[in-house]
C-alpha positions, 0 to 999 in steps of 0.5 A: 708331688710337693703338695702330696708330700707335705699332705702326707707329712701332716697326715702322719703327724695327725695319724700319730695322734689318732694312733695314741688314742686308738691304742688306748681304746684297744688296751681297755677293750682287751682287758675288760671288753669295755671302752671309755667313750669319754676318751676325746674328753681325757684328751681335752683334759691332757691339753689344758692341764698342760696349758695350765701348767705352763701358765703357772710356771710362767707366773700367769693366771690359769686363763692367761695367754702363753707367749713363746718365751714361756714354753721352754723344753724344761717347762714343756717336760713339767707340763707332760709330767703333770698331764701324764699324772693327772690323766693317770689318776683320772683313769683310775677314778673312771675305772672304779666309778664308771666301769668297774660296777658294770664289768661282766654284767649284762647290758651296755650300762658302762657305755652310758657311764663312760659317756657321762664321765666324759661330759663331766670332764668336758663341763668341768674344763668349760667351767675353769677355762671357758669356751675359748680356745687357748694357744700353746706355743711349741717349745720348738718354735713355729719355724717351718722345716723344708723336706724335698720342698714340702713345709712341715712344722717342728711340732709335727715332727715332734708328734711323730718322733714321740709317737714312734718312741712311746709306741715302741716302748709300750710294744716292748713292755707288753711283749718282753716284760713280766707286767706286759705279760701279765696284762696280756694274760689277763687279756686272754683269760682272767680266771687262768691268769688269777690261778697263776697268781696274777693280780687281775684287778691291778692289771686292769687298773694298769690298763686304764691308766695307760690308756688315759696317759695315752690320751693326755699325751695326745692332747699335750702333743696336738695342742700347739697344732690346733690350740686347746679347745674343750670341744675338740675331743669328740672329733678326734676320739671318733677318728681314733676309734675309727682307726681302731676299727679299721686296724683291728681293735684286738690288735694294738699293732693294727690300731697304730697302723690304722691311725697312721692310715687314716691320717694319711687318707684324710690329709690326701683327700683334703688336698684334693677336696676338703669337704670329702674328707669325712665322707671318705674316712667313714665310707672306709670304716663302713667297707672295712666292716662289711669285708672284714669286721675284725679289722684289717689287721684284726686277730684274737687278743694277744694270741701268743702269750 
């Protein structure tokens, strides 16, 4: 039971990362009916921007090595701010260069354009930081915390706490504020929203800013657990997109639930036989698509405005 509890705690932390990225997929899909298939590379960018910021604040070069003493809470907060700002700007650039020209057009040109944009981001990171992994110590240290006998790292608890706060805050903004209601209105009917005086273009750009920022936040949170690598984005993005499909791509809350569900399933199966994790996860996705294509919690996007 101790091993199961430990797997569940680790799975929840990993599921929080999946949920953040999946939520980004949902927000852009409901507003523009497109997806950023370079979202994994945005996560990579978030990780490396954070590492580079910490290195600069520590007086080291951008390819230096961080020590535990270099990562204080103040510096970690500045690294978070830098990641969010850079990724928000990257989201705006993505929209105007790789998405907007194809919105409403026939065909799937936006798929290749977002993939191409992601490849550009990945190779830019490769050119700056190289192919090797870069460690980012946690501001909470590497101490293992015991919960009912199960060991969990402080960073994993931080991931869970930050993910919960961000998701609750975003859910409140989307459902209780004027800006959130405007985004939801655009998601339901752009023409009607425009007639009501809502700036549709600004709301769509905001959706991409939020989506990209969520990927950057996920990259910052996961770097102390897995290290920052230019090649880690694809696997996480695939799992996150799978979470959105399982939970319901048009339902933000469903995407969150799907992220935590897949994270826990992956951890529990890995506890039994590690080589069956990927098989189980993608078998579940196929099953959901066959039985309930809209996802377990799928619904029409933002039905109640």
